[in-house]
Structures are given as structure tokens and as C-alpha cells.
TORKOL-4160 file (C-alpha; in steps of 0.2 Angstrom, whole numbers, padded with zeros to 4 digits, m for minus):
398
<pt num="1" X="0000" Y="0000" Z="0000"/>
<pt num="2" X="0007" Y="0019" Z="m0004"/>
<pt num="3" X="0003" Y="0034" Z="0006"/>
<pt num="4" X="0006" Y="0051" Z="0002"/>
<pt num="5" X="0019" Y="0058" Z="0013"/>
<pt num="6" X="0014" Y="0075" Z="0023"/>
<pt num="7" X="0026" Y="0087" Z="0025"/>
<pt num="8" X="0035" Y="0091" Z="0041"/>
<pt num="9" X="0025" Y="0105" Z="0046"/>
<pt num="10" X="0008" Y="0097" Z="0038"/>
<pt num="11" X="0012" Y="0081" Z="0048"/>
<pt num="12" X="0017" Y="0091" Z="0066"/>
<pt num="13" X="0000" Y="0102" Z="0063"/>
<pt num="14" X="m0009" Y="0086" Z="0063"/>
<pt num="15" X="m0001" Y="0077" Z="0077"/>
<pt num="16" X="m0004" Y="0094" Z="0089"/>
<pt num="17" X="m0022" Y="0092" Z="0081"/>
<pt num="18" X="m0025" Y="0075" Z="0086"/>
<pt num="19" X="m0018" Y="0078" Z="0105"/>
<pt num="20" X="m0028" Y="0092" Z="0107"/>
<pt num="21" X="m0043" Y="0083" Z="0102"/>
<pt num="22" X="m0039" Y="0070" Z="0113"/>
<pt num="23" X="m0035" Y="0083" Z="0127"/>
<pt num="24" X="m0051" Y="0092" Z="0125"/>
<pt num="25" X="m0064" Y="0079" Z="0119"/>
<pt num="26" X="m0059" Y="0063" Z="0128"/>
<pt num="27" X="m0066" Y="0049" Z="0120"/>
<pt num="28" X="m0070" Y="0059" Z="0105"/>
<pt num="29" X="m0053" Y="0055" Z="0095"/>
<pt num="30" X="m0058" Y="0036" Z="0100"/>
<pt num="31" X="m0075" Y="0038" Z="0094"/>
<pt num="32" X="m0068" Y="0045" Z="0076"/>
<pt num="33" X="m0055" Y="0031" Z="0074"/>
<pt num="34" X="m0068" Y="0017" Z="0076"/>
<pt num="35" X="m0080" Y="0026" Z="0064"/>
<pt num="36" X="m0085" Y="0013" Z="0049"/>
<pt num="37" X="m0096" Y="0014" Z="0035"/>
<pt num="38" X="m0113" Y="0013" Z="0043"/>
<pt num="39" X="m0122" Y="0010" Z="0025"/>
<pt num="40" X="m0110" Y="m0003" Z="0016"/>
<pt num="41" X="m0120" Y="m0016" Z="0008"/>
<pt num="42" X="m0115" Y="m0032" Z="m0005"/>
<pt num="43" X="m0116" Y="m0019" Z="m0019"/>
<pt num="44" X="m0103" Y="m0009" Z="m0010"/>
<pt num="45" X="m0090" Y="m0022" Z="m0016"/>
<pt num="46" X="m0080" Y="m0024" Z="m0033"/>
<pt num="47" X="m0064" Y="m0031" Z="m0039"/>
<pt num="48" X="m0055" Y="m0015" Z="m0034"/>
<pt num="49" X="m0057" Y="m0017" Z="m0017"/>
<pt num="50" X="m0057" Y="0002" Z="m0013"/>
<pt num="51" X="m0073" Y="0001" Z="m0002"/>
<pt num="52" X="m0061" Y="m0008" Z="0010"/>
<pt num="53" X="m0050" Y="0006" Z="0013"/>
<pt num="54" X="m0068" Y="0015" Z="0022"/>
<pt num="55" X="m0063" Y="0001" Z="0037"/>
<pt num="56" X="m0046" Y="0006" Z="0041"/>
<pt num="57" X="m0052" Y="0017" Z="0056"/>
<pt num="58" X="m0064" Y="0002" Z="0062"/>
<pt num="59" X="m0047" Y="m0009" Z="0059"/>
<pt num="60" X="m0037" Y="0002" Z="0070"/>
<pt num="61" X="m0048" Y="0002" Z="0085"/>
<pt num="62" X="m0051" Y="m0017" Z="0083"/>
<pt num="63" X="m0041" Y="m0029" Z="0096"/>
<pt num="64" X="m0032" Y="m0044" Z="0092"/>
<pt num="65" X="m0030" Y="m0056" Z="0076"/>
<pt num="66" X="m0043" Y="m0061" Z="0062"/>
<pt num="67" X="m0041" Y="m0080" Z="0057"/>
<pt num="68" X="m0046" Y="m0088" Z="0042"/>
<pt num="69" X="m0047" Y="m0106" Z="0040"/>
<pt num="70" X="m0051" Y="m0113" Z="0023"/>
<pt num="71" X="m0055" Y="m0132" Z="0020"/>
<pt num="72" X="m0046" Y="m0139" Z="0007"/>
<pt num="73" X="m0038" Y="m0140" Z="m0011"/>
<pt num="74" X="m0046" Y="m0153" Z="m0019"/>
<pt num="75" X="m0066" Y="m0148" Z="m0018"/>
<pt num="76" X="m0064" Y="m0134" Z="m0029"/>
<pt num="77" X="m0046" Y="m0124" Z="m0033"/>
<pt num="78" X="m0055" Y="m0108" Z="m0029"/>
<pt num="79" X="m0050" Y="m0110" Z="m0010"/>
<pt num="80" X="m0031" Y="m0107" Z="m0016"/>
<pt num="81" X="m0034" Y="m0098" Z="m0033"/>
<pt num="82" X="m0046" Y="m0085" Z="m0025"/>
<pt num="83" X="m0052" Y="m0086" Z="m0007"/>
<pt num="84" X="m0034" Y="m0085" Z="0001"/>
<pt num="85" X="m0028" Y="m0070" Z="m0009"/>
<pt num="86" X="m0044" Y="m0061" Z="m0008"/>
<pt num="87" X="m0046" Y="m0062" Z="0010"/>
<pt num="88" X="m0028" Y="m0057" Z="0013"/>
<pt num="89" X="m0030" Y="m0043" Z="0000"/>
<pt num="90" X="m0046" Y="m0037" Z="0009"/>
<pt num="91" X="m0038" Y="m0037" Z="0026"/>
<pt num="92" X="m0023" Y="m0028" Z="0021"/>
<pt num="93" X="m0033" Y="m0015" Z="0010"/>
<pt num="94" X="m0042" Y="m0012" Z="0028"/>
<pt num="95" X="m0026" Y="m0009" Z="0037"/>
<pt num="96" X="m0021" Y="m0024" Z="0045"/>
<pt num="97" X="m0004" Y="m0028" Z="0045"/>
<pt num="98" X="0003" Y="m0048" Z="0043"/>
<pt num="99" X="0005" Y="m0048" Z="0060"/>
<pt num="100" X="m0012" Y="m0046" Z="0063"/>
<pt num="101" X="m0020" Y="m0060" Z="0053"/>
<pt num="102" X="m0018" Y="m0077" Z="0045"/>
<pt num="103" X="m0026" Y="m0085" Z="0030"/>
<pt num="104" X="m0023" Y="m0106" Z="0032"/>
<pt num="105" X="m0029" Y="m0121" Z="0024"/>
<pt num="106" X="m0033" Y="m0136" Z="0033"/>
<pt num="107" X="m0029" Y="m0147" Z="0018"/>
<pt num="108" X="m0044" Y="m0158" Z="0020"/>
<pt num="109" X="m0041" Y="m0164" Z="0037"/>
<pt num="110" X="m0053" Y="m0161" Z="0052"/>
<pt num="111" X="m0040" Y="m0163" Z="0065"/>
<pt num="112" X="m0028" Y="m0149" Z="0054"/>
<pt num="113" X="m0043" Y="m0139" Z="0054"/>
<pt num="114" X="m0048" Y="m0139" Z="0072"/>
<pt num="115" X="m0030" Y="m0137" Z="0078"/>
<pt num="116" X="m0028" Y="m0124" Z="0069"/>
<pt num="117" X="m0041" Y="m0115" Z="0077"/>
<pt num="118" X="m0036" Y="m0119" Z="0093"/>
<pt num="119" X="m0018" Y="m0112" Z="0089"/>
<pt num="120" X="m0024" Y="m0097" Z="0082"/>
<pt num="121" X="m0035" Y="m0092" Z="0098"/>
<pt num="122" X="m0020" Y="m0097" Z="0109"/>
<pt num="123" X="m0009" Y="m0083" Z="0097"/>
<pt num="124" X="m0022" Y="m0070" Z="0100"/>
<pt num="125" X="m0036" Y="m0071" Z="0087"/>
<pt num="126" X="m0053" Y="m0064" Z="0092"/>
<pt num="127" X="m0061" Y="m0067" Z="0077"/>
<pt num="128" X="m0062" Y="m0083" Z="0064"/>
<pt num="129" X="m0067" Y="m0085" Z="0046"/>
<pt num="130" X="m0072" Y="m0103" Z="0046"/>
<pt num="131" X="m0076" Y="m0114" Z="0030"/>
<pt num="132" X="m0080" Y="m0129" Z="0039"/>
<pt num="133" X="m0075" Y="m0147" Z="0030"/>
<pt num="134" X="m0090" Y="m0153" Z="0038"/>
<pt num="135" X="m0102" Y="m0147" Z="0052"/>
<pt num="136" X="m0093" Y="m0159" Z="0065"/>
<pt num="137" X="m0077" Y="m0152" Z="0066"/>
<pt num="138" X="m0087" Y="m0135" Z="0063"/>
<pt num="139" X="m0096" Y="m0137" Z="0080"/>
<pt num="140" X="m0080" Y="m0142" Z="0090"/>
<pt num="141" X="m0073" Y="m0127" Z="0083"/>
<pt num="142" X="m0087" Y="m0116" Z="0087"/>
<pt num="143" X="m0089" Y="m0123" Z="0104"/>
<pt num="144" X="m0071" Y="m0120" Z="0109"/>
<pt num="145" X="m0070" Y="m0102" Z="0101"/>
<pt num="146" X="m0086" Y="m0098" Z="0110"/>
<pt num="147" X="m0078" Y="m0104" Z="0128"/>
<pt num="148" X="m0065" Y="m0092" Z="0124"/>
<pt num="149" X="m0073" Y="m0077" Z="0121"/>
<pt num="150" X="m0069" Y="m0079" Z="0102"/>
<pt num="151" X="m0083" Y="m0073" Z="0088"/>
<pt num="152" X="m0084" Y="m0086" Z="0073"/>
<pt num="153" X="m0091" Y="m0081" Z="0055"/>
<pt num="154" X="m0096" Y="m0097" Z="0044"/>
<pt num="155" X="m0087" Y="m0092" Z="0027"/>
<pt num="156" X="m0096" Y="m0101" Z="0012"/>
<pt num="157" X="m0102" Y="m0117" Z="0022"/>
<pt num="158" X="m0114" Y="m0116" Z="0036"/>
<pt num="159" X="m0110" Y="m0127" Z="0052"/>
<pt num="160" X="m0125" Y="m0136" Z="0057"/>
<pt num="161" X="m0129" Y="m0135" Z="0075"/>
<pt num="162" X="m0115" Y="m0121" Z="0077"/>
<pt num="163" X="m0115" Y="m0106" Z="0086"/>
<pt num="164" X="m0108" Y="m0095" Z="0074"/>
<pt num="165" X="m0112" Y="m0074" Z="0075"/>
<pt num="166" X="m0115" Y="m0073" Z="0057"/>
<pt num="167" X="m0115" Y="m0083" Z="0040"/>
<pt num="168" X="m0108" Y="m0076" Z="0023"/>
<pt num="169" X="m0109" Y="m0084" Z="0009"/>
<pt num="170" X="m0119" Y="m0085" Z="m0010"/>
<pt num="171" X="m0135" Y="m0089" Z="m0010"/>
<pt num="172" X="m0133" Y="m0107" Z="m0010"/>
<pt num="173" X="m0151" Y="m0111" Z="m0016"/>
<pt num="174" X="m0152" Y="m0099" Z="m0030"/>
<pt num="175" X="m0134" Y="m0107" Z="m0036"/>
<pt num="176" X="m0145" Y="m0122" Z="m0037"/>
<pt num="177" X="m0159" Y="m0115" Z="m0046"/>
<pt num="178" X="m0146" Y="m0107" Z="m0058"/>
<pt num="179" X="m0139" Y="m0124" Z="m0062"/>
<pt num="180" X="m0156" Y="m0132" Z="m0064"/>
<pt num="181" X="m0162" Y="m0117" Z="m0075"/>
<pt num="182" X="m0147" Y="m0118" Z="m0085"/>
<pt num="183" X="m0149" Y="m0135" Z="m0089"/>
<pt num="184" X="m0166" Y="m0133" Z="m0096"/>
<pt num="185" X="m0161" Y="m0120" Z="m0107"/>
<pt num="186" X="m0146" Y="m0130" Z="m0113"/>
<pt num="187" X="m0158" Y="m0144" Z="m0117"/>
<pt num="188" X="m0168" Y="m0134" Z="m0128"/>
<pt num="189" X="m0154" Y="m0125" Z="m0136"/>
<pt num="190" X="m0144" Y="m0142" Z="m0140"/>
<pt num="191" X="m0160" Y="m0150" Z="m0145"/>
<pt num="192" X="m0159" Y="m0165" Z="m0135"/>
<pt num="193" X="m0177" Y="m0175" Z="m0136"/>
<pt num="194" X="m0183" Y="m0184" Z="m0122"/>
<pt num="195" X="m0170" Y="m0179" Z="m0109"/>
<pt num="196" X="m0163" Y="m0195" Z="m0099"/>
<pt num="197" X="m0155" Y="m0187" Z="m0083"/>
<pt num="198" X="m0143" Y="m0191" Z="m0068"/>
<pt num="199" X="m0145" Y="m0180" Z="m0057"/>
<pt num="200" X="m0127" Y="m0179" Z="m0045"/>
<pt num="201" X="m0125" Y="m0173" Z="m0029"/>
<pt num="202" X="m0110" Y="m0165" Z="m0018"/>
<pt num="203" X="m0104" Y="m0173" Z="m0003"/>
<pt num="204" X="m0119" Y="m0178" Z="0010"/>
<pt num="205" X="m0107" Y="m0169" Z="0024"/>
<pt num="206" X="m0108" Y="m0151" Z="0015"/>
<pt num="207" X="m0124" Y="m0142" Z="0020"/>
<pt num="208" X="m0119" Y="m0132" Z="0003"/>
<pt num="209" X="m0123" Y="m0148" Z="m0006"/>
<pt num="210" X="m0140" Y="m0149" Z="0001"/>
<pt num="211" X="m0145" Y="m0133" Z="m0003"/>
<pt num="212" X="m0139" Y="m0135" Z="m0020"/>
<pt num="213" X="m0149" Y="m0150" Z="m0023"/>
<pt num="214" X="m0164" Y="m0140" Z="m0015"/>
<pt num="215" X="m0161" Y="m0128" Z="m0028"/>
<pt num="216" X="m0160" Y="m0140" Z="m0044"/>
<pt num="217" X="m0174" Y="m0151" Z="m0037"/>
<pt num="218" X="m0186" Y="m0137" Z="m0038"/>
<pt num="219" X="m0182" Y="m0133" Z="m0056"/>
<pt num="220" X="m0181" Y="m0152" Z="m0063"/>
<pt num="221" X="m0193" Y="m0161" Z="m0051"/>
<pt num="222" X="m0209" Y="m0154" Z="m0061"/>
<pt num="223" X="m0201" Y="m0160" Z="m0076"/>
<pt num="224" X="m0199" Y="m0176" Z="m0070"/>
<pt num="225" X="m0216" Y="m0178" Z="m0062"/>
<pt num="226" X="m0224" Y="m0172" Z="m0078"/>
<pt num="227" X="m0216" Y="m0185" Z="m0088"/>
<pt num="228" X="m0206" Y="m0173" Z="m0100"/>
<pt num="229" X="m0190" Y="m0179" Z="m0093"/>
<pt num="230" X="m0185" Y="m0195" Z="m0085"/>
<pt num="231" X="m0173" Y="m0195" Z="m0070"/>
<pt num="232" X="m0162" Y="m0211" Z="m0073"/>
<pt num="233" X="m0153" Y="m0211" Z="m0057"/>
<pt num="234" X="m0148" Y="m0199" Z="m0041"/>
<pt num="235" X="m0129" Y="m0202" Z="m0037"/>
<pt num="236" X="m0125" Y="m0203" Z="m0018"/>
<pt num="237" X="m0113" Y="m0187" Z="m0019"/>
<pt num="238" X="m0096" Y="m0182" Z="m0017"/>
<pt num="239" X="m0085" Y="m0167" Z="m0020"/>
<pt num="240" X="m0070" Y="m0179" Z="m0025"/>
<pt num="241" X="m0066" Y="m0178" Z="m0043"/>
<pt num="242" X="m0061" Y="m0198" Z="m0048"/>
<pt num="243" X="m0076" Y="m0204" Z="m0036"/>
<pt num="244" X="m0089" Y="m0193" Z="m0045"/>
<pt num="245" X="m0083" Y="m0200" Z="m0063"/>
<pt num="246" X="m0084" Y="m0217" Z="m0054"/>
<pt num="247" X="m0102" Y="m0214" Z="m0048"/>
<pt num="248" X="m0107" Y="m0208" Z="m0067"/>
<pt num="249" X="m0098" Y="m0223" Z="m0076"/>
<pt num="250" X="m0109" Y="m0234" Z="m0065"/>
<pt num="251" X="m0124" Y="m0226" Z="m0070"/>
<pt num="252" X="m0119" Y="m0225" Z="m0089"/>
<pt num="253" X="m0115" Y="m0240" Z="m0090"/>
<pt num="254" X="m0131" Y="m0247" Z="m0085"/>
<pt num="255" X="m0141" Y="m0233" Z="m0093"/>
<pt num="256" X="m0134" Y="m0231" Z="m0110"/>
<pt num="257" X="m0149" Y="m0219" Z="m0114"/>
<pt num="258" X="m0142" Y="m0205" Z="m0102"/>
<pt num="259" X="m0140" Y="m0189" Z="m0112"/>
<pt num="260" X="m0140" Y="m0176" Z="m0099"/>
<pt num="261" X="m0132" Y="m0173" Z="m0082"/>
<pt num="262" X="m0135" Y="m0161" Z="m0068"/>
<pt num="263" X="m0117" Y="m0159" Z="m0061"/>
<pt num="264" X="m0114" Y="m0148" Z="m0046"/>
<pt num="265" X="m0097" Y="m0140" Z="m0048"/>
<pt num="266" X="m0084" Y="m0140" Z="m0063"/>
<pt num="267" X="m0071" Y="m0151" Z="m0053"/>
<pt num="268" X="m0083" Y="m0166" Z="m0052"/>
<pt num="269" X="m0087" Y="m0163" Z="m0069"/>
<pt num="270" X="m0072" Y="m0161" Z="m0079"/>
<pt num="271" X="m0067" Y="m0181" Z="m0077"/>
<pt num="272" X="m0085" Y="m0187" Z="m0082"/>
<pt num="273" X="m0083" Y="m0174" Z="m0098"/>
<pt num="274" X="m0066" Y="m0183" Z="m0102"/>
<pt num="275" X="m0075" Y="m0200" Z="m0100"/>
<pt num="276" X="m0086" Y="m0194" Z="m0112"/>
<pt num="277" X="m0075" Y="m0188" Z="m0126"/>
<pt num="278" X="m0065" Y="m0205" Z="m0124"/>
<pt num="279" X="m0084" Y="m0212" Z="m0129"/>
<pt num="280" X="m0084" Y="m0200" Z="m0144"/>
<pt num="281" X="m0098" Y="m0191" Z="m0138"/>
<pt num="282" X="m0101" Y="m0176" Z="m0149"/>
<pt num="283" X="m0101" Y="m0158" Z="m0144"/>
<pt num="284" X="m0118" Y="m0151" Z="m0139"/>
<pt num="285" X="m0126" Y="m0167" Z="m0139"/>
<pt num="286" X="m0126" Y="m0172" Z="m0118"/>
<pt num="287" X="m0129" Y="m0156" Z="m0108"/>
<pt num="288" X="m0120" Y="m0154" Z="m0091"/>
<pt num="289" X="m0117" Y="m0141" Z="m0078"/>
<pt num="290" X="m0105" Y="m0135" Z="m0067"/>
<pt num="291" X="m0100" Y="m0123" Z="m0055"/>
<pt num="292" X="m0086" Y="m0111" Z="m0049"/>
<pt num="293" X="m0079" Y="m0105" Z="m0067"/>
<pt num="294" X="m0064" Y="m0115" Z="m0066"/>
<pt num="295" X="m0053" Y="m0113" Z="m0081"/>
<pt num="296" X="m0057" Y="m0131" Z="m0085"/>
<pt num="297" X="m0074" Y="m0127" Z="m0083"/>
<pt num="298" X="m0076" Y="m0112" Z="m0095"/>
<pt num="299" X="m0065" Y="m0122" Z="m0107"/>
<pt num="300" X="m0078" Y="m0137" Z="m0107"/>
<pt num="301" X="m0092" Y="m0123" Z="m0110"/>
<pt num="302" X="m0081" Y="m0115" Z="m0124"/>
<pt num="303" X="m0080" Y="m0134" Z="m0131"/>
<pt num="304" X="m0097" Y="m0138" Z="m0131"/>
<pt num="305" X="m0098" Y="m0153" Z="m0117"/>
<pt num="306" X="m0103" Y="m0141" Z="m0104"/>
<pt num="307" X="m0121" Y="m0129" Z="m0104"/>
<pt num="308" X="m0113" Y="m0117" Z="m0092"/>
<pt num="309" X="m0106" Y="m0114" Z="m0076"/>
<pt num="310" X="m0112" Y="m0104" Z="m0059"/>
<pt num="311" X="m0099" Y="m0090" Z="m0057"/>
<pt num="312" X="m0099" Y="m0083" Z="m0039"/>
<pt num="313" X="m0085" Y="m0069" Z="m0038"/>
<pt num="314" X="m0077" Y="m0074" Z="m0024"/>
<pt num="315" X="m0070" Y="m0056" Z="m0022"/>
<pt num="316" X="m0087" Y="m0052" Z="m0014"/>
<pt num="317" X="m0088" Y="m0064" Z="m0003"/>
<pt num="318" X="m0070" Y="m0063" Z="0004"/>
<pt num="319" X="m0073" Y="m0043" Z="0007"/>
<pt num="320" X="m0090" Y="m0045" Z="0016"/>
<pt num="321" X="m0083" Y="m0057" Z="0027"/>
<pt num="322" X="m0069" Y="m0047" Z="0031"/>
<pt num="323" X="m0080" Y="m0031" Z="0033"/>
<pt num="324" X="m0090" Y="m0043" Z="0045"/>
<pt num="325" X="m0075" Y="m0049" Z="0055"/>
<pt num="326" X="m0068" Y="m0030" Z="0056"/>
<pt num="327" X="m0085" Y="m0025" Z="0066"/>
<pt num="328" X="m0085" Y="m0040" Z="0077"/>
<pt num="329" X="m0065" Y="m0037" Z="0081"/>
<pt num="330" X="m0070" Y="m0019" Z="0086"/>
<pt num="331" X="m0085" Y="m0023" Z="0096"/>
<pt num="332" X="m0097" Y="m0017" Z="0083"/>
<pt num="333" X="m0114" Y="m0022" Z="0076"/>
<pt num="334" X="m0114" Y="m0025" Z="0057"/>
<pt num="335" X="m0125" Y="m0014" Z="0049"/>
<pt num="336" X="m0144" Y="m0021" Z="0043"/>
<pt num="337" X="m0138" Y="m0014" Z="0025"/>
<pt num="338" X="m0126" Y="m0027" Z="0025"/>
<pt num="339" X="m0134" Y="m0040" Z="0035"/>
<pt num="340" X="m0146" Y="m0045" Z="0021"/>
<pt num="341" X="m0155" Y="m0061" Z="0024"/>
<pt num="342" X="m0155" Y="m0077" Z="0036"/>
<pt num="343" X="m0152" Y="m0094" Z="0033"/>
<pt num="344" X="m0160" Y="m0109" Z="0041"/>
<pt num="345" X="m0149" Y="m0120" Z="0053"/>
<pt num="346" X="m0158" Y="m0136" Z="0052"/>
<pt num="347" X="m0150" Y="m0144" Z="0066"/>
<pt num="348" X="m0155" Y="m0130" Z="0078"/>
<pt num="349" X="m0170" Y="m0123" Z="0070"/>
<pt num="350" X="m0162" Y="m0108" Z="0071"/>
<pt num="351" X="m0161" Y="m0092" Z="0058"/>
<pt num="352" X="m0143" Y="m0088" Z="0057"/>
<pt num="353" X="m0141" Y="m0069" Z="0052"/>
<pt num="354" X="m0132" Y="m0068" Z="0034"/>
<pt num="355" X="m0125" Y="m0059" Z="0021"/>
<pt num="356" X="m0129" Y="m0068" Z="0005"/>
<pt num="357" X="m0122" Y="m0064" Z="m0013"/>
<pt num="358" X="m0130" Y="m0067" Z="m0030"/>
<pt num="359" X="m0122" Y="m0080" Z="m0041"/>
<pt num="360" X="m0121" Y="m0078" Z="m0062"/>
<pt num="361" X="m0124" Y="m0091" Z="m0073"/>
<pt num="362" X="m0110" Y="m0091" Z="m0087"/>
<pt num="363" X="m0110" Y="m0096" Z="m0106"/>
<pt num="364" X="m0100" Y="m0093" Z="m0121"/>
<pt num="365" X="m0114" Y="m0079" Z="m0123"/>
<pt num="366" X="m0108" Y="m0068" Z="m0106"/>
<pt num="367" X="m0091" Y="m0076" Z="m0104"/>
<pt num="368" X="m0082" Y="m0058" Z="m0110"/>
<pt num="369" X="m0093" Y="m0047" Z="m0099"/>
<pt num="370" X="m0091" Y="m0058" Z="m0083"/>
<pt num="371" X="m0077" Y="m0069" Z="m0079"/>
<pt num="372" X="m0066" Y="m0061" Z="m0091"/>
<pt num="373" X="m0068" Y="m0043" Z="m0088"/>
<pt num="374" X="m0067" Y="m0046" Z="m0068"/>
<pt num="375" X="m0051" Y="m0055" Z="m0074"/>
<pt num="376" X="m0056" Y="m0070" Z="m0065"/>
<pt num="377" X="m0049" Y="m0081" Z="m0076"/>
<pt num="378" X="m0035" Y="m0071" Z="m0089"/>
<pt num="379" X="m0041" Y="m0073" Z="m0108"/>
<pt num="380" X="m0024" Y="m0079" Z="m0112"/>
<pt num="381" X="m0026" Y="m0094" Z="m0102"/>
<pt num="382" X="m0044" Y="m0099" Z="m0108"/>
<pt num="383" X="m0040" Y="m0096" Z="m0125"/>
<pt num="384" X="m0025" Y="m0106" Z="m0127"/>
<pt num="385" X="m0021" Y="m0119" Z="m0140"/>
<pt num="386" X="m0036" Y="m0127" Z="m0148"/>
<pt num="387" X="m0051" Y="m0115" Z="m0138"/>
<pt num="388" X="m0042" Y="m0102" Z="m0148"/>
<pt num="389" X="m0056" Y="m0102" Z="m0162"/>
<pt num="390" X="m0071" Y="m0105" Z="m0148"/>
<pt num="391" X="m0063" Y="m0089" Z="m0141"/>
<pt num="392" X="m0064" Y="m0079" Z="m0157"/>
<pt num="393" X="m0082" Y="m0086" Z="m0159"/>
<pt num="394" X="m0087" Y="m0080" Z="m0141"/>
<pt num="395" X="m0080" Y="m0062" Z="m0145"/>
<pt num="396" X="m0065" Y="m0064" Z="m0132"/>
<pt num="397" X="m0047" Y="m0058" Z="m0136"/>
<pt num="398" X="m0033" Y="m0064" Z="m0128"/>
């Protein structure tokens, strides 16, 4: 970060003014330092991160460290490519030094995630941002944090039965509906007659997967019930790509009439599409869906093997989470303009105050105006090699 250097006399004048305010007005100076935007909302954030500069006063008045603990590097590449750097950028832009926060990844281990949380609290963390691997370890972390007076924000995934203060995510039912509607649109555009669909699911331990399914089931079930579409199979559910491929292959081997698949993210869809290609399935004949706008997922969209992908601008989620963390760290209540909804914790039958962002469905038609414009995926990578002609057709210039 760069700061404009004040002149010697200007700096002295500011220092004397601050001292006088502190002497004459007692706690007034502290009140000024603790000020924070009172009308910030999800629409305040963008990929420039400039709004986070408005939180410097709040950051200066807060106490303790902020610790963010991400779950893994397998279920999605997003945690390494976007969440970690975006959370870090939001915290530093808001004025925290590297000694005042930590961003970690549990690498798929419940034990590591719990140990990281306990260590962070021992090292002075007063606020945790936790994306739990599952609700079991999430509850352990939140119980431990509560017993030590530490606030917790559920990040991206809700801990069922937990005791967090807030939840920050995209509206995950809407994410599922977006995939379902995308598949319906794609089936029509690709002229797939008598859709025979395999409906795949994310891991049963992930509440987000449950919410995604709630969303896409609300779109697809009426079609199945009417007889216009047929649900050939529903898989058990996983975020592990090889396991997802095995699940799909078992269904496809038993039902060669399958001609469409609701797949809940790009990572699990990638090996399935590779499998279909190995069977010489032609482009734009077997609609599939995805989520997270990964490089591979977007290239599968360009090549005609994936209808689209749900784009969730992580920089929005990261900034919203950091903003909440800074309010809690300073002992302040976040404004209602930011906390724009609630999410049902079905395990405790409680409503959790939430900050919920809206996802976008990305196809070749709007790829250039969304993920490329945001530099979420560089055009030079997306359009490499055999994808160059598809990029040109989509109006994307590397």
C-alpha cells in the first residue's frame, strides 16, 4: 500500500491537532478512529477492493487477530486461486498488518482444521472465519471459540448446529436453481429430445450441497413429475472428482440412454466430460452443468460439453466476510444494509443472520463480460491452444 507523505509542518500540525482533540474531548478521538461505514452493502464491493479502505478506522480500533481457515484444495481450486489471496487483500487494504491476521488451509483434514483454530486462538485471534470441512469439526471449533470468548463467522459453508455469529456466502439455493435453469435452457438449445438425466450431488457432509440440491430439484422435479424428462438416477454425492467419475460411469454403463447430467461443480464434471469424450460423444449433444467458473469448466463450456457454469465472484464474498470480521473485532454491530438475509440452521432450528451474494450463470454469450472482465480467469489462459477459435467466436480476445 502507498501513502502520500505529509510535509514536516503538515504532519506536526496533524499530530498537534489530534493531541488537542484527545485532551479536550476525551473519548471523541477514539470514537472517530472507530468509525466505519454505516451503509455498506453487498453492492458496495467490487474487484478493485477500494471500499475496504473505508474500514481503516474500524481496523485501527479493533483488538486481536483475524484468522481465516479454509477447508481443502480438492473440492475446488477456488480456495487457493481466489479465497486465500482475496481475503488477504481485503484485510491488508482495510489496514491490518501481516502480524494481525492469518489465512490457512486445512488441506482436507478435520484434525488440522481444529488444531489451526485452537492455535490461532492461543496466538490472540479474536475473530475466526471458518469454512468447515463438515459440520462435525465446525461445531467443535465453534464450541471451543465460544468458550474462549472468540467470535466466529461461517464462511461459504454453514455449520449445522453451530454457534457462529454470522454466515457469509452466496445464496446457495439460488446457485442450485441457476444450474437447474441452465440445464433446462441448454437442453432446448441443443435440441436434446426426451432428456434422460442423471442427477449428481455434492458431498452429503456439506450443507451447501444440500442447498444446491434444494435449488436444482425445485427446477427439475416438476419436469420429472410431468413425464417430460426422466430421472434415470441420483448419485450418492461427493466432491472428489475421481469418485464422481466412478459414480457416473456406473450409471452410464447401466443406462446407455442417459443424455444429460446435472453436475454440481466444474471439478467433478471435468473427468466425466473427459470420459464422455473418450466415448466419442459429440459436442452439444450431452448437456452438463457446473459451478465455480474454473479454467477447465469454462473451456468445457467453450468446447460444447458443458452448458455453463455458476460464477461466484469470490472477491465479493471475501470482502463481505472481512467487513463482518472487522465489525466484530471492534465490538461493533454490522449494519442491516450489509446483513441482508437469514439462513436456516436445520440442526438447531435457528435462523442465522447472513450476508448473501447473488451468483451468475456464465455461458459463451456472457463469458467476456463476466469472468474475463473481472480477470477471474485470464483470457490468455482460457484461449490457449485449441480453444482460440472458440474464444474468437465468443468475442474473447486474449
